[in-house]
C-alpha atoms as a printed R data frame, in Angstrom:
    type eleno elety resid chain resno       x       y       z
1   ATOM     1    CA   UNK     A     1  96.225  89.971  86.607
2   ATOM     2    CA   UNK     A     2  99.765  88.534  86.351
3   ATOM     3    CA   UNK     A     3 102.883  90.464  87.313
4   ATOM     4    CA   UNK     A     4 103.974  90.690  83.663
5   ATOM     5    CA   UNK     A     5 100.622  92.040  82.470
6   ATOM     6    CA   UNK     A     6 100.549  94.516  85.330
7   ATOM     7    CA   UNK     A     7 104.040  95.769  84.515
8   ATOM     8    CA   UNK     A     8 103.166  96.068  80.806
9   ATOM     9    CA   UNK     A     9 100.039  98.107  81.524
10  ATOM    10    CA   UNK     A    10 101.695 100.517  83.944
11  ATOM    11    CA   UNK     A    11 104.969 100.670  82.007
12  ATOM    12    CA   UNK     A    12 103.176 101.573  78.780
13  ATOM    13    CA   UNK     A    13 101.124 104.224  80.542
14  ATOM    14    CA   UNK     A    14 104.224 105.634  82.230
15  ATOM    15    CA   UNK     A    15 106.059 105.930  78.906
16  ATOM    16    CA   UNK     A    16 103.150 107.887  77.457
17  ATOM    17    CA   UNK     A    17 102.856 109.975  80.628
18  ATOM    18    CA   UNK     A    18 106.551 110.872  80.582
19  ATOM    19    CA   UNK     A    19 106.324 111.821  76.912
20  ATOM    20    CA   UNK     A    20 103.434 114.137  77.757
21  ATOM    21    CA   UNK     A    21 105.473 115.603  80.633
22  ATOM    22    CA   UNK     A    22 108.435 116.216  78.327
23  ATOM    23    CA   UNK     A    23 106.111 117.967  75.887
24  ATOM    24    CA   UNK     A    24 104.840 120.095  78.773
25  ATOM    25    CA   UNK     A    25 108.305 121.283  79.888
26  ATOM    26    CA   UNK     A    26 109.359 123.220  76.756
27  ATOM    27    CA   UNK     A    27 105.928 124.816  76.676
28  ATOM    28    CA   UNK     A    28 106.205 125.910  80.332
29  ATOM    29    CA   UNK     A    29 109.748 127.256  79.866
30  ATOM    30    CA   UNK     A    30 108.647 129.463  76.980
31  ATOM    31    CA   UNK     A    31 105.135 130.538  78.041
32  ATOM    32    CA   UNK     A    32 105.408 131.006  81.829
33  ATOM    33    CA   UNK     A    33 107.537 133.500  83.742
34  ATOM    34    CA   UNK     A    34 110.164 132.710  86.361
35  ATOM    35    CA   UNK     A    35 107.878 133.431  89.324
36  ATOM    36    CA   UNK     A    36 105.168 131.088  88.038
37  ATOM    37    CA   UNK     A    37 107.658 128.277  87.371
38  ATOM    38    CA   UNK     A    38 109.208 128.781  90.807
39  ATOM    39    CA   UNK     A    39 105.782 128.483  92.414
40  ATOM    40    CA   UNK     A    40 104.976 125.201  90.683
41  ATOM    41    CA   UNK     A    41 108.369 123.891  91.797
42  ATOM    42    CA   UNK     A    42 107.607 124.781  95.413
43  ATOM    43    CA   UNK     A    43 104.092 123.338  95.291
44  ATOM    44    CA   UNK     A    44 105.121 120.010  93.781
45  ATOM    45    CA   UNK     A    45 108.155 119.629  96.074
46  ATOM    46    CA   UNK     A    46 106.263 120.414  99.278
47  ATOM    47    CA   UNK     A    47 103.380 118.174  98.166
48  ATOM    48    CA   UNK     A    48 105.654 115.130  98.423
49  ATOM    49    CA   UNK     A    49 106.146 115.795 102.121
50  ATOM    50    CA   UNK     A    50 102.456 116.540 102.660
51  ATOM    51    CA   UNK     A    51 101.484 113.223 101.055
52  ATOM    52    CA   UNK     A    52 103.220 111.311 103.817
53  ATOM    53    CA   UNK     A    53 102.034 113.428 106.720
54  ATOM    54    CA   UNK     A    54  98.473 113.338 105.409
55  ATOM    55    CA   UNK     A    55  98.099 109.577 105.852
56  ATOM    56    CA   UNK     A    56 101.288 108.402 107.638
57  ATOM    57    CA   UNK     A    57 101.740 105.949 104.727
58  ATOM    58    CA   UNK     A    58  98.792 103.832 105.939
59  ATOM    59    CA   UNK     A    59  97.564 103.586 102.333
60  ATOM    60    CA   UNK     A    60 100.233 100.911 101.793
61  ATOM    61    CA   UNK     A    61  98.211  98.586 104.010
62  ATOM    62    CA   UNK     A    62  95.174  98.754 101.724
63  ATOM    63    CA   UNK     A    63  96.865  95.994  99.717
64  ATOM    64    CA   UNK     A    64  96.954  93.745 102.803
65  ATOM    65    CA   UNK     A    65  93.363  94.286 104.030
66  ATOM    66    CA   UNK     A    66  90.719  91.581 103.698
67  ATOM    67    CA   UNK     A    67  87.448  92.120 101.839
68  ATOM    68    CA   UNK     A    68  85.397  92.789 104.956
69  ATOM    69    CA   UNK     A    69  87.553  95.724 106.052
70  ATOM    70    CA   UNK     A    70  89.117  97.256 102.957
71  ATOM    71    CA   UNK     A    71  86.259  99.606 101.930
72  ATOM    72    CA   UNK     A    72  85.852 101.044 105.445
73  ATOM    73    CA   UNK     A    73  89.635 101.403 105.851
74  ATOM    74    CA   UNK     A    74  89.924 103.214 102.516
75  ATOM    75    CA   UNK     A    75  87.062 105.557 103.416
76  ATOM    76    CA   UNK     A    76  88.817 106.318 106.696
77  ATOM    77    CA   UNK     A    77  91.949 107.351 104.800
78  ATOM    78    CA   UNK     A    78  89.914 109.592 102.494
79  ATOM    79    CA   UNK     A    79  88.422 111.271 105.562
80  ATOM    80    CA   UNK     A    80  91.779 111.700 107.304
81  ATOM    81    CA   UNK     A    81  93.477 113.251 104.285
82  ATOM    82    CA   UNK     A    82  90.552 115.615 103.623
83  ATOM    83    CA   UNK     A    83  91.020 117.115 107.096
84  ATOM    84    CA   UNK     A    84  94.803 117.176 106.618
85  ATOM    85    CA   UNK     A    85  94.418 119.089 103.349
86  ATOM    86    CA   UNK     A    86  92.607 121.929 105.133
87  ATOM    87    CA   UNK     A    87  95.523 122.357 107.546
88  ATOM    88    CA   UNK     A    88  98.317 121.918 105.021
89  ATOM    89    CA   UNK     A    89  96.819 124.358 102.527
90  ATOM    90    CA   UNK     A    90  97.456 127.187 105.009
91  ATOM    91    CA   UNK     A    91 101.111 126.175 105.313
92  ATOM    92    CA   UNK     A    92 101.518 125.949 101.544
93  ATOM    93    CA   UNK     A    93  99.872 129.308 100.949
94  ATOM    94    CA   UNK     A    94 101.980 130.951 103.641
95  ATOM    95    CA   UNK     A    95 105.213 129.487 102.307
96  ATOM    96    CA   UNK     A    96 104.521 130.720  98.772
97  ATOM    97    CA   UNK     A    97 103.940 134.210 100.164
98  ATOM    98    CA   UNK     A    98 107.140 133.924 102.232
99  ATOM    99    CA   UNK     A    99 109.142 133.127  99.075
100 ATOM   100    CA   UNK     A   100 107.888 136.337  97.493
101 ATOM   101    CA   UNK     A   101 105.382 134.756  95.124
102 ATOM   102    CA   UNK     A   102 102.339 137.003  94.900
103 ATOM   103    CA   UNK     A   103  99.054 135.191  95.399
104 ATOM   104    CA   UNK     A   104  95.472 136.362  95.567
105 ATOM   105    CA   UNK     A   105  93.546 135.527  98.750
106 ATOM   106    CA   UNK     A   106  91.223 133.254  96.802
107 ATOM   107    CA   UNK     A   107  94.161 131.045  95.794
108 ATOM   108    CA   UNK     A   108  93.504 129.215  99.059
109 ATOM   109    CA   UNK     A   109  90.269 127.931  97.586
110 ATOM   110    CA   UNK     A   110  92.270 126.414  94.730
111 ATOM   111    CA   UNK     A   111  95.149 124.989  96.776
112 ATOM   112    CA   UNK     A   112  92.711 123.164  99.062
113 ATOM   113    CA   UNK     A   113  91.004 121.047  96.355
114 ATOM   114    CA   UNK     A   114  94.415 120.454  94.769
115 ATOM   115    CA   UNK     A   115  95.764 118.945  97.988
116 ATOM   116    CA   UNK     A   116  92.611 116.896  98.570
117 ATOM   117    CA   UNK     A   117  92.740 115.597  95.003
118 ATOM   118    CA   UNK     A   118  96.438 114.725  95.246
119 ATOM   119    CA   UNK     A   119  95.994 112.965  98.604
120 ATOM   120    CA   UNK     A   120  92.980 111.002  97.350
121 ATOM   121    CA   UNK     A   121  94.743 110.007  94.131
122 ATOM   122    CA   UNK     A   122  97.561 108.569  96.217
123 ATOM   123    CA   UNK     A   123  95.066 106.435  98.145
124 ATOM   124    CA   UNK     A   124  93.298 105.438  94.932
125 ATOM   125    CA   UNK     A   125  96.580 104.101  93.548
126 ATOM   126    CA   UNK     A   126  96.779 101.458  96.273
127 ATOM   127    CA   UNK     A   127  93.105 100.567  96.033
128 ATOM   128    CA   UNK     A   128  93.576  99.792  92.343
129 ATOM   129    CA   UNK     A   129  96.819  97.954  93.137
130 ATOM   130    CA   UNK     A   130  94.947  95.730  95.575
131 ATOM   131    CA   UNK     A   131  92.298  94.939  92.962
132 ATOM   132    CA   UNK     A   132  94.961  94.113  90.378
133 ATOM   133    CA   UNK     A   133  93.213  96.270  87.744
134 ATOM   134    CA   UNK     A   134  96.395  97.917  86.543
135 ATOM   135    CA   UNK     A   135  94.754  99.050  83.294
136 ATOM   136    CA   UNK     A   136  92.709 101.459  85.442
137 ATOM   137    CA   UNK     A   137  95.866 102.738  87.101
138 ATOM   138    CA   UNK     A   138  97.394 103.234  83.657
139 ATOM   139    CA   UNK     A   139  94.368 105.244  82.529
140 ATOM   140    CA   UNK     A   140  94.504 107.538  85.568
141 ATOM   141    CA   UNK     A   141  98.215 108.251  85.041
142 ATOM   142    CA   UNK     A   142  97.659 109.239  81.415
143 ATOM   143    CA   UNK     A   143  94.568 111.277  82.283
144 ATOM   144    CA   UNK     A   144  96.417 113.322  84.911
145 ATOM   145    CA   UNK     A   145  99.317 114.226  82.613
146 ATOM   146    CA   UNK     A   146  97.027 114.966  79.660
147 ATOM   147    CA   UNK     A   147  94.694 117.214  81.646
148 ATOM   148    CA   UNK     A   148  97.653 119.148  83.071
149 ATOM   149    CA   UNK     A   149  99.096 119.765  79.598
150 ATOM   150    CA   UNK     A   150  95.749 120.783  78.127
151 ATOM   151    CA   UNK     A   151  94.900 123.167  80.966
152 ATOM   152    CA   UNK     A   152  98.336 124.806  80.987
153 ATOM   153    CA   UNK     A   153  97.972 125.408  77.264
154 ATOM   154    CA   UNK     A   154  94.510 126.938  77.668
155 ATOM   155    CA   UNK     A   155  95.343 129.065  80.719
156 ATOM   156    CA   UNK     A   156  98.882 130.277  79.955
157 ATOM   157    CA   UNK     A   157  97.796 133.945  79.865
158 ATOM   158    CA   UNK     A   158  96.897 133.725  83.578
159 ATOM   159    CA   UNK     A   159 100.429 132.663  84.545
160 ATOM   160    CA   UNK     A   160 100.501 131.611  88.253
161 ATOM   161    CA   UNK     A   161  96.715 131.539  88.541
162 ATOM   162    CA   UNK     A   162  96.586 129.375  85.421
163 ATOM   163    CA   UNK     A   163  99.164 126.966  86.841
164 ATOM   164    CA   UNK     A   164  97.173 126.448  90.045
165 ATOM   165    CA   UNK     A   165  93.949 125.906  88.086
166 ATOM   166    CA   UNK     A   166  95.778 123.386  85.896
167 ATOM   167    CA   UNK     A   167  97.064 121.479  88.920
168 ATOM   168    CA   UNK     A   168  93.556 121.346  90.407
169 ATOM   169    CA   UNK     A   169  92.019 119.996  87.189
170 ATOM   170    CA   UNK     A   170  94.784 117.402  86.798
171 ATOM   171    CA   UNK     A   171  93.927 115.739  90.116
172 ATOM   172    CA   UNK     A   172  90.161 116.257  90.281
173 ATOM   173    CA   UNK     A   173  89.104 115.030  86.822
174 ATOM   174    CA   UNK     A   174  90.889 111.622  87.044
175 ATOM   175    CA   UNK     A   175  89.288 111.104  90.462
176 ATOM   176    CA   UNK     A   176  85.860 111.348  88.828
177 ATOM   177    CA   UNK     A   177  86.712 108.226  86.822
178 ATOM   178    CA   UNK     A   178  88.062 106.487  89.899
179 ATOM   179    CA   UNK     A   179  84.887 107.017  91.923
180 ATOM   180    CA   UNK     A   180  82.842 105.902  88.949
181 ATOM   181    CA   UNK     A   181  84.684 102.554  89.137
182 ATOM   182    CA   UNK     A   182  84.667 102.329  92.943
183 ATOM   183    CA   UNK     A   183  81.372 103.917  93.939
184 ATOM   184    CA   UNK     A   184  81.250 102.057  97.259
185 ATOM   185    CA   UNK     A   185  84.187 104.108  98.533
186 ATOM   186    CA   UNK     A   186  82.623 107.503  97.797
187 ATOM   187    CA   UNK     A   187  79.422 107.156  99.793
188 ATOM   188    CA   UNK     A   188  79.934 107.248 103.527
189 ATOM   189    CA   UNK     A   189  83.349 108.943 103.650
190 ATOM   190    CA   UNK     A   190  82.131 111.650 106.010
191 ATOM   191    CA   UNK     A   191  79.995 109.406 108.241
192 ATOM   192    CA   UNK     A   192  81.000 107.426 111.315
193 ATOM   193    CA   UNK     A   193  83.919 109.756 111.992
194 ATOM   194    CA   UNK     A   194  84.659 108.378 115.468
195 ATOM   195    CA   UNK     A   195  84.648 104.782 114.227
196 ATOM   196    CA   UNK     A   196  86.988 105.677 111.366
197 ATOM   197    CA   UNK     A   197  89.290 107.518 113.750
198 ATOM   198    CA   UNK     A   198  89.579 104.443 115.988
199 ATOM   199    CA   UNK     A   199  90.235 102.197 112.991
200 ATOM   200    CA   UNK     A   200  93.116 104.380 111.778
201 ATOM   201    CA   UNK     A   201  94.439 104.807 115.312
202 ATOM   202    CA   UNK     A   202  94.627 101.047 115.825
203 ATOM   203    CA   UNK     A   203  96.255 100.496 112.433
204 ATOM   204    CA   UNK     A   204  98.782 103.243 113.040
205 ATOM   205    CA   UNK     A   205  99.618 101.751 116.440
206 ATOM   206    CA   UNK     A   206 100.231  98.320 114.890
207 ATOM   207    CA   UNK     A   207 102.262  99.699 111.972
208 ATOM   208    CA   UNK     A   208 103.980 102.696 113.514
209 ATOM   209    CA   UNK     A   209 107.375 101.578 112.200
210 ATOM   210    CA   UNK     A   210 106.082 101.870 108.629
211 ATOM   211    CA   UNK     A   211 104.751 105.366 109.326
212 ATOM   212    CA   UNK     A   212 108.034 106.491 110.892
213 ATOM   213    CA   UNK     A   213 110.049 105.029 108.024
214 ATOM   214    CA   UNK     A   214 107.802 106.626 105.419
215 ATOM   215    CA   UNK     A   215 107.980 110.089 106.962
216 ATOM   216    CA   UNK     A   216 111.741 110.047 107.414
217 ATOM   217    CA   UNK     A   217 112.250 108.490 103.983
218 ATOM   218    CA   UNK     A   218 110.433 111.273 102.169
219 ATOM   219    CA   UNK     A   219 112.244 113.945 104.160
220 ATOM   220    CA   UNK     A   220 115.561 112.252 103.371
221 ATOM   221    CA   UNK     A   221 114.831 111.654  99.670
222 ATOM   222    CA   UNK     A   222 113.516 115.200  99.190
223 ATOM   223    CA   UNK     A   223 116.185 116.783 101.368
224 ATOM   224    CA   UNK     A   224 117.954 118.508  98.487
225 ATOM   225    CA   UNK     A   225 114.638 119.861  97.197
226 ATOM   226    CA   UNK     A   226 113.750 121.263 100.635
227 ATOM   227    CA   UNK     A   227 117.218 122.787 100.918
228 ATOM   228    CA   UNK     A   228 116.821 124.494  97.551
229 ATOM   229    CA   UNK     A   229 113.315 125.887  98.075
230 ATOM   230    CA   UNK     A   230 114.350 127.121 101.537
231 ATOM   231    CA   UNK     A   231 117.620 128.886 100.730
232 ATOM   232    CA   UNK     A   232 117.891 129.461  96.989
233 ATOM   233    CA   UNK     A   233 116.526 132.103  94.604
234 ATOM   234    CA   UNK     A   234 113.453 131.773  92.404
235 ATOM   235    CA   UNK     A   235 115.754 131.173  89.417
236 ATOM   236    CA   UNK     A   236 117.415 128.154  91.066
237 ATOM   237    CA   UNK     A   237 114.052 126.855  92.291
238 ATOM   238    CA   UNK     A   238 112.668 127.092  88.749
239 ATOM   239    CA   UNK     A   239 115.795 125.374  87.372
240 ATOM   240    CA   UNK     A   240 115.491 122.600  89.962
241 ATOM   241    CA   UNK     A   241 111.860 122.071  88.947
242 ATOM   242    CA   UNK     A   242 112.915 121.444  85.338
243 ATOM   243    CA   UNK     A   243 115.887 119.307  86.387
244 ATOM   244    CA   UNK     A   244 113.726 117.162  88.632
245 ATOM   245    CA   UNK     A   245 111.112 116.595  85.925
246 ATOM   246    CA   UNK     A   246 113.744 115.587  83.364
247 ATOM   247    CA   UNK     A   247 115.869 113.452  85.690
248 ATOM   248    CA   UNK     A   248 112.879 111.876  87.388
249 ATOM   249    CA   UNK     A   249 111.494 110.715  84.039
250 ATOM   250    CA   UNK     A   250 113.529 107.469  84.077
251 ATOM   251    CA   UNK     A   251 112.962 107.101  87.838
252 ATOM   252    CA   UNK     A   252 109.206 107.478  87.460
253 ATOM   253    CA   UNK     A   253 109.247 105.237  84.421
254 ATOM   254    CA   UNK     A   254 110.781 102.393  86.398
255 ATOM   255    CA   UNK     A   255 109.280 103.119  89.820
256 ATOM   256    CA   UNK     A   256 105.728 103.537  88.553
257 ATOM   257    CA   UNK     A   257 106.025 100.431  86.424
258 ATOM   258    CA   UNK     A   258 107.422  98.267  89.181
259 ATOM   259    CA   UNK     A   259 106.581  99.590  92.647
260 ATOM   260    CA   UNK     A   260 102.873  98.735  92.835
261 ATOM   261    CA   UNK     A   261 103.167  95.513  90.827
262 ATOM   262    CA   UNK     A   262 106.277  94.256  92.634
263 ATOM   263    CA   UNK     A   263 104.809  95.164  96.019
264 ATOM   264    CA   UNK     A   264 101.728  93.064  95.306
265 ATOM   265    CA   UNK     A   265 103.991  90.246  94.087
266 ATOM   266    CA   UNK     A   266 106.022  90.417  97.327
267 ATOM   267    CA   UNK     A   267 102.858  90.387  99.459
268 ATOM   268    CA   UNK     A   268 101.441  87.399  97.561
269 ATOM   269    CA   UNK     A   269 104.692  85.458  98.096
270 ATOM   270    CA   UNK     A   270 105.758  86.790 101.500
271 ATOM   271    CA   UNK     A   271 106.074  83.266 102.959
272 ATOM   272    CA   UNK     A   272 108.324  82.013 100.158
273 ATOM   273    CA   UNK     A   273 111.778  83.306 101.105
274 ATOM   274    CA   UNK     A   274 113.539  81.667  98.157
275 ATOM   275    CA   UNK     A   275 111.178  83.265  95.647
276 ATOM   276    CA   UNK     A   276 111.428  86.652  97.340
277 ATOM   277    CA   UNK     A   277 115.225  86.552  97.278
278 ATOM   278    CA   UNK     A   278 115.302  85.597  93.609
279 ATOM   279    CA   UNK     A   279 112.748  88.258  92.623
280 ATOM   280    CA   UNK     A   280 114.556  90.955  94.564
281 ATOM   281    CA   UNK     A   281 117.976  90.037  93.132
282 ATOM   282    CA   UNK     A   282 116.763  89.995  89.523
283 ATOM   283    CA   UNK     A   283 114.900  93.284  89.939
284 ATOM   284    CA   UNK     A   284 117.926  95.019  91.417
285 ATOM   285    CA   UNK     A   285 120.205  93.639  88.695
286 ATOM   286    CA   UNK     A   286 117.957  94.938  85.911
287 ATOM   287    CA   UNK     A   287 117.599  98.313  87.621
288 ATOM   288    CA   UNK     A   288 121.374  98.557  88.122
289 ATOM   289    CA   UNK     A   289 122.111  98.325  84.399
290 ATOM   290    CA   UNK     A   290 119.158 100.550  83.499
291 ATOM   291    CA   UNK     A   291 120.287 103.289  85.878
292 ATOM   292    CA   UNK     A   292 123.903 103.181  84.676
293 ATOM   293    CA   UNK     A   293 122.764 103.552  81.078
294 ATOM   294    CA   UNK     A   294 120.592 106.489  82.072
295 ATOM   295    CA   UNK     A   295 123.490 108.144  83.927
296 ATOM   296    CA   UNK     A   296 125.854 107.807  80.950
297 ATOM   297    CA   UNK     A   297 123.313 109.359  78.601
298 ATOM   298    CA   UNK     A   298 122.670 112.300  80.939
299 ATOM   299    CA   UNK     A   299 126.348 112.984  81.655
300 ATOM   300    CA   UNK     A   300 127.282 112.895  77.971
301 ATOM   301    CA   UNK     A   301 124.243 114.606  76.448
302 ATOM   302    CA   UNK     A   302 122.808 116.608  79.367
303 ATOM   303    CA   UNK     A   303 123.607 120.123  78.131
304 ATOM   304    CA   UNK     A   304 122.412 119.431  74.585
305 ATOM   305    CA   UNK     A   305 119.253 117.829  75.980
306 ATOM   306    CA   UNK     A   306 118.462 120.877  78.119
307 ATOM   307    CA   UNK     A   307 119.010 123.319  75.268
308 ATOM   308    CA   UNK     A   308 116.787 121.227  73.007
309 ATOM   309    CA   UNK     A   309 113.936 120.865  75.500
310 ATOM   310    CA   UNK     A   310 113.942 124.191  77.336
311 ATOM   311    CA   UNK     A   311 115.682 126.567  74.965
312 ATOM   312    CA   UNK     A   312 118.369 129.112  75.878
313 ATOM   313    CA   UNK     A   313 118.763 130.649  79.325
314 ATOM   314    CA   UNK     A   314 118.534 127.495  81.439
315 ATOM   315    CA   UNK     A   315 122.213 126.590  81.929
316 ATOM   316    CA   UNK     A   316 121.614 126.055  85.656
317 ATOM   317    CA   UNK     A   317 119.401 123.078  84.809
318 ATOM   318    CA   UNK     A   318 122.280 121.266  83.087
319 ATOM   319    CA   UNK     A   319 124.596 121.917  86.047
320 ATOM   320    CA   UNK     A   320 122.004 120.626  88.509
321 ATOM   321    CA   UNK     A   321 121.365 117.628  86.272
322 ATOM   322    CA   UNK     A   322 125.013 116.541  86.272
323 ATOM   323    CA   UNK     A   323 125.352 117.045  90.026
324 ATOM   324    CA   UNK     A   324 122.162 115.166  90.949
325 ATOM   325    CA   UNK     A   325 122.396 112.173  88.628
326 ATOM   326    CA   UNK     A   326 124.018 109.731  91.075
327 ATOM   327    CA   UNK     A   327 121.292 110.319  93.667
328 ATOM   328    CA   UNK     A   328 118.720 109.227  91.084
329 ATOM   329    CA   UNK     A   329 120.865 106.204  90.146
330 ATOM   330    CA   UNK     A   330 120.780 104.934  93.731
331 ATOM   331    CA   UNK     A   331 117.057 105.641  94.053
332 ATOM   332    CA   UNK     A   332 116.397 103.575  90.924
333 ATOM   333    CA   UNK     A   333 118.498 100.634  92.102
334 ATOM   334    CA   UNK     A   334 116.716 100.565  95.444
335 ATOM   335    CA   UNK     A   335 113.136 100.895  94.164
336 ATOM   336    CA   UNK     A   336 112.067  97.458  95.517
337 ATOM   337    CA   UNK     A   337 113.719  97.870  98.948
338 ATOM   338    CA   UNK     A   338 110.904  99.516 100.869
339 ATOM   339    CA   UNK     A   339 108.277  97.228  99.357
340 ATOM   340    CA   UNK     A   340 110.201  94.139 100.416
341 ATOM   341    CA   UNK     A   341 110.922  95.429 103.920
342 ATOM   342    CA   UNK     A   342 107.205  96.127 104.246
343 ATOM   343    CA   UNK     A   343 106.191  92.724 102.874
344 ATOM   344    CA   UNK     A   344 108.355  90.747 105.303
345 ATOM   345    CA   UNK     A   345 107.324  92.928 108.265
346 ATOM   346    CA   UNK     A   346 110.781  94.378 108.891
347 ATOM   347    CA   UNK     A   347 109.899  98.060 108.670
348 ATOM   348    CA   UNK     A   348 111.356  98.579 112.140
349 ATOM   349    CA   UNK     A   349 114.800  98.091 110.576
350 ATOM   350    CA   UNK     A   350 114.080 100.650 107.866
351 ATOM   351    CA   UNK     A   351 112.634 103.120 110.369
352 ATOM   352    CA   UNK     A   352 115.830 102.947 112.448
353 ATOM   353    CA   UNK     A   353 117.958 103.505 109.354
354 ATOM   354    CA   UNK     A   354 115.854 106.457 108.183
355 ATOM   355    CA   UNK     A   355 115.889 107.967 111.676
356 ATOM   356    CA   UNK     A   356 119.676 107.752 111.800
357 ATOM   357    CA   UNK     A   357 120.013 109.251 108.314
358 ATOM   358    CA   UNK     A   358 118.126 112.493 108.906
359 ATOM   359    CA   UNK     A   359 120.410 114.072 111.573
360 ATOM   360    CA   UNK     A   360 123.436 113.228 109.431
361 ATOM   361    CA   UNK     A   361 121.880 115.046 106.475
362 ATOM   362    CA   UNK     A   362 121.028 117.997 108.702
363 ATOM   363    CA   UNK     A   363 124.689 118.171 109.723
364 ATOM   364    CA   UNK     A   364 125.665 118.118 106.040
365 ATOM   365    CA   UNK     A   365 123.286 121.029 105.403
366 ATOM   366    CA   UNK     A   366 124.672 122.994 108.366
367 ATOM   367    CA   UNK     A   367 128.225 122.328 107.206
368 ATOM   368    CA   UNK     A   368 127.312 123.519 103.698
369 ATOM   369    CA   UNK     A   369 125.712 126.729 104.984
370 ATOM   370    CA   UNK     A   370 128.585 127.554 107.359
371 ATOM   371    CA   UNK     A   371 131.140 127.042 104.584
372 ATOM   372    CA   UNK     A   372 129.017 128.984 102.056
373 ATOM   373    CA   UNK     A   373 129.037 125.983  99.751
374 ATOM   374    CA   UNK     A   374 127.274 126.495  96.415
375 ATOM   375    CA   UNK     A   375 124.264 124.328  95.615
376 ATOM   376    CA   UNK     A   376 126.151 122.140  93.132
377 ATOM   377    CA   UNK     A   377 128.822 121.229  95.679
378 ATOM   378    CA   UNK     A   378 126.102 120.566  98.259
379 ATOM   379    CA   UNK     A   379 124.368 118.120  95.899
380 ATOM   380    CA   UNK     A   380 127.644 116.323  95.128
381 ATOM   381    CA   UNK     A   381 128.403 115.987  98.841
382 ATOM   382    CA   UNK     A   382 124.911 114.616  99.436
383 ATOM   383    CA   UNK     A   383 125.381 112.163  96.553
384 ATOM   384    CA   UNK     A   384 128.379 110.515  98.217
385 ATOM   385    CA   UNK     A   385 126.427 109.925 101.382
386 ATOM   386    CA   UNK     A   386 123.339 108.662  99.506
387 ATOM   387    CA   UNK     A   387 125.428 106.019  97.719
388 ATOM   388    CA   UNK     A   388 126.800 104.777 101.047
389 ATOM   389    CA   UNK     A   389 123.382 104.787 102.701
390 ATOM   390    CA   UNK     A   390 121.515 102.881  99.990
391 ATOM   391    CA   UNK     A   391 124.292 100.289  99.836
392 ATOM   392    CA   UNK     A   392 123.807  99.670 103.566
393 ATOM   393    CA   UNK     A   393 120.006  99.448 103.180
394 ATOM   394    CA   UNK     A   394 120.268  96.832 100.453
395 ATOM   395    CA   UNK     A   395 122.963  94.841 102.253
396 ATOM   396    CA   UNK     A   396 120.879  94.566 105.422
397 ATOM   397    CA   UNK     A   397 117.874  93.414 103.397
398 ATOM   398    CA   UNK     A   398 119.907  90.616 101.778
399 ATOM   399    CA   UNK     A   399 121.114  89.593 105.228
400 ATOM   400    CA   UNK     A   400 117.546  89.468 106.570
401 ATOM   401    CA   UNK     A   401 116.357  87.361 103.657
402 ATOM   402    CA   UNK     A   402 119.273  84.915 103.791
403 ATOM   403    CA   UNK     A   403 118.800  84.387 107.533
404 ATOM   404    CA   UNK     A   404 115.021  84.520 107.571
405 ATOM   405    CA   UNK     A   405 114.386  80.772 107.951
406 ATOM   406    CA   UNK     A   406 117.193  80.110 110.398
């Protein structure tokens, strides 16, 4: 499938998915209580970190594997993340209890399949990307959002318990379709454990820079979210959940439409420096204007948008939205960066940059806590640093491309 057709398929599906998500938000804000909304914010924020530490970002290399190895490598990742889900579910359950969110003991048996389903969906995304069947990826995206909306509507009387059930259904049901299409990956996941362990160990050893970069990148990108769920009240956590869903709509729209397709395009043309440079420049230029337009709309209409979608009582969402917008702008502009670094085998550069970034952000957090800075000022301070950092990341990538053949 061509790049254009792939983008059209995923872009169309992402538009529909984001519309479904926007329909979900006003329903959640009116039908679920503050504790339930806070819990879903914690679960979805922490999941982003778990996704990386479940597979060390090795799923990216599915796209690069040859036919003889790809099925066994994918099965190995399914096995690894299944074991990781068992461990991480205890941490997630404990953290929800720590934040004062009451959970029944049997919630563990729901959080575990949710994590497994989320981890496996992440792997499935790259398997489909490798095959080039982006219409399947589009279907899975729509299915996940639709199932979540339907289940939250049906189970709203159960509040937190209903939310967890909805999350489980939204990841498990789409996976049934995936394994129907790729049956060869389902059978044999839990066999040959030692062989699969050695395969992943060797791949991780060869690509450790990518794993390091991925782990630090997610921690850095989600740093504000981790700060909020660690130190703020349930009200702020709930408000951040809504803000993130609204503000991430344009980010997801562009990232989901481009990341997998552009990554495959970069891999297919990794030896053509001129074509890579041109593709990267044009993509960044388009994303620059798209992100600026998005920022202007949010800054001028943010409060009215929040009141329309969520109703009264969510003023904190508008304040968070205005403070966080420039972080999203830079994330949009730099969507193709990681994919290109990975394609040209320069992830060691990215890993060094990400490693240097984290302690600086920790110092910013410590400074904010010591000076009793409110969350909005903390986000604005983080925004300044994010702009500087992403500008450096992009500049180094241009330098590497321009001097690649010298």
